[in-house]
C-alpha positions in Angstrom: -3.7 27.1 7.4 -6.3 25.0 5.6 -5.1 22.0 3.6 -7.3 21.1 0.2 -8.9 17.7 0.7 -8.1 15.7 -2.4 -10.9 15.2 -5.0 -13.1 12.4 -5.4 -11.0 11.1 -8.4 -8.0 11.0 -6.4 -9.9 9.0 -3.7 -11.2 6.6 -6.0 -7.7 6.2 -7.5 -6.2 5.4 -4.2 -8.9 2.9 -3.2 -8.9 1.2 -6.5 -5.0 0.9 -6.4 -5.7 -0.7 -2.8 -8.3 -3.2 -4.1 -5.4 -4.1 -7.0 -2.7 -4.7 -4.2 -5.2 -6.6 -2.2 -6.2 -8.9 -5.3 -2.5 -9.1 -6.4 -1.4 -10.3 -2.7 -4.2 -12.7 -2.3 -3.6 -14.4 -5.9 0.1 -14.5 -5.3 -0.7 -16.1 -1.8 -3.1 -18.6 -3.4 -0.8 -19.3 -6.1 2.3 -20.0 -3.7 0.2 -22.4 -1.6 -0.9 -24.2 -4.9 2.6 -24.3 -6.1 4.1 -25.7 -2.8 1.4 -28.1 -2.2 1.5 -29.3 -6.1 5.3 -29.6 -5.9 5.4 -31.5 -2.5 2.9 -33.9 -4.0 4.5 -34.3 -7.2 7.9 -34.9 -5.7 6.8 -36.9 -2.7 4.5 -39.5 -3.8 3.9 -38.6 -7.2 0.2 -37.5 -6.6 -1.9 -35.4 -4.4 -3.9 -36.8 -1.7 -4.9 -36.0 1.8 -4.5 -32.8 3.3 -2.2 -31.7 0.4 -4.9 -32.1 -2.0 -7.4 -30.4 0.3 -4.8 -27.4 0.9 -4.4 -27.3 -3.1 -8.3 -27.3 -3.8 -8.9 -24.8 -1.1 -6.4 -22.2 -2.6 -7.7 -22.8 -6.3 -10.8 -20.5 -5.8 -8.9 -17.7 -4.3 -6.5 -17.8 -7.0 -9.2 -18.2 -9.7 -11.1 -15.2 -8.0 -8.0 -13.2 -7.9 -6.7 -13.9 -11.3 -10.3 -12.6 -12.6 -10.1 -9.5 -10.7 -6.5 -8.6 -11.7 -7.8 -9.5 -15.3 -10.3 -7.2 -15.3 -8.3 -4.5 -13.8 -5.0 -4.4 -15.7 -5.8 -5.9 -19.3 -6.1 -2.4 -20.6 -3.0 -1.2 -19.0 -1.1 -4.4 -20.5 -2.3 -4.2 -24.1 0.2 -3.8 -26.8 -0.3 -0.6 -28.5 0.7 0.2 -31.8 1.7 3.9 -32.5 -1.7 6.0 -33.0 -2.5 8.0 -35.9 -2.9 11.9 -35.5 -6.7 11.5 -35.8 -7.1 9.0 -33.0 -7.6 10.3 -29.6 -5.3 8.7 -26.6 -7.5 6.6 -24.1 -7.9 8.3 -20.9 -6.4 6.1 -18.3 -5.3 7.0 -14.6 -2.1 8.7 -14.5 0.2 5.5 -14.0 3.8 4.8 -15.2 3.6 2.7 -18.5 4.6 -0.9 -18.2 7.5 -2.4 -20.0 7.0 -5.0 -23.1 8.3 -7.7 -20.8 5.8 -6.9 -17.9 3.0 -7.0 -20.4 4.1 -10.2 -21.8 4.4 -11.8 -18.4 0.8 -10.7 -17.9 -0.5 -12.4 -20.9 1.5 -15.6 -20.3 0.3 -15.7 -16.6 -3.4 -15.4 -18.2 -2.8 -18.2 -20.8 -1.1 -20.5 -18.5 -3.7 -19.9 -15.7 -6.5 -20.6 -18.0 -5.1 -24.0 -19.1 -4.3 -24.7 -15.5 -8.0 -23.9 -14.6 -9.6 -25.3 -17.6 -7.9 -28.6 -17.4 -9.0 -29.4 -14.0 -12.4 -27.9 -14.6 -13.0 -30.1 -17.7 -11.4 -33.2 -15.9 -14.2 -33.2 -13.2 -16.8 -33.6 -15.5 -18.1 -37.1 -16.1 -17.7 -37.3 -19.9 -14.0 -38.2 -20.1 -12.8 -41.7 -19.3 -9.8 -42.5 -17.1 -7.1 -42.1 -19.7 -8.3 -38.6 -20.5 -8.6 -37.6 -17.1 -4.9 -38.6 -16.7 -4.1 -36.7 -19.6 -5.9 -33.8 -18.4 -4.2 -34.1 -14.9 -0.7 -34.0 -16.7 -1.7 -31.0 -18.9 -2.9 -29.3 -15.6 0.4 -30.4 -13.9 2.9 -28.9 -16.8 0.7 -25.8 -17.3 1.3 -25.5 -13.5 5.0 -25.6 -14.2 4.6 -23.1 -17.0 2.9 -20.9 -14.6 5.7 -20.9 -11.9 8.3 -20.2 -14.5 6.3 -17.0 -15.7 5.9 -16.1 -12.0 9.4 -16.3 -11.5 10.0 -14.1 -14.4 7.5 -11.8 -13.0 9.4 -11.6 -9.7 12.6 -11.1 -11.7 11.0 -8.0 -13.8 10.0 -6.7 -10.3 13.3 -6.9 -8.9 15.0 -5.4 -12.0 15.7 -1.5 -11.7 12.4 0.4 -12.4 10.4 -2.8 -12.3 7.9 -1.7 -9.8 5.1 0.3 -11.8 
């Protein structure tokens, strides 16, 4: 008895789902490392230094790269769409379950807070700003990171809700 092999589009879709899962796991791991080191440094001495700073800065490029990959892969799926007119054709997307409004909102809030977290530290490293502006940018980074943590917790709650994994 011969079993038909899946077509190239099915194999390609499976491969992309594996890439998505890997990027998601790496981004989540890097975010967890950044969150833990940031919180420990903040609650401990009030600032990051030494090994904690090294671990925090080592996880940042992985987080930035993973967030970029997830943005490119999931942005189309997370668009808020209005009902289409009869003359428009529906976009051809891979067959996956639709995301809820909450899941889409969490995605866009993650991108917004992630951008502020990344941009605040990138700009703070430029030799353009004085000490006071750099301190303000560090505070923006800190509180945007807290916002990102809250959004990550909301994401976890949406995943654990019935029908949350899509």
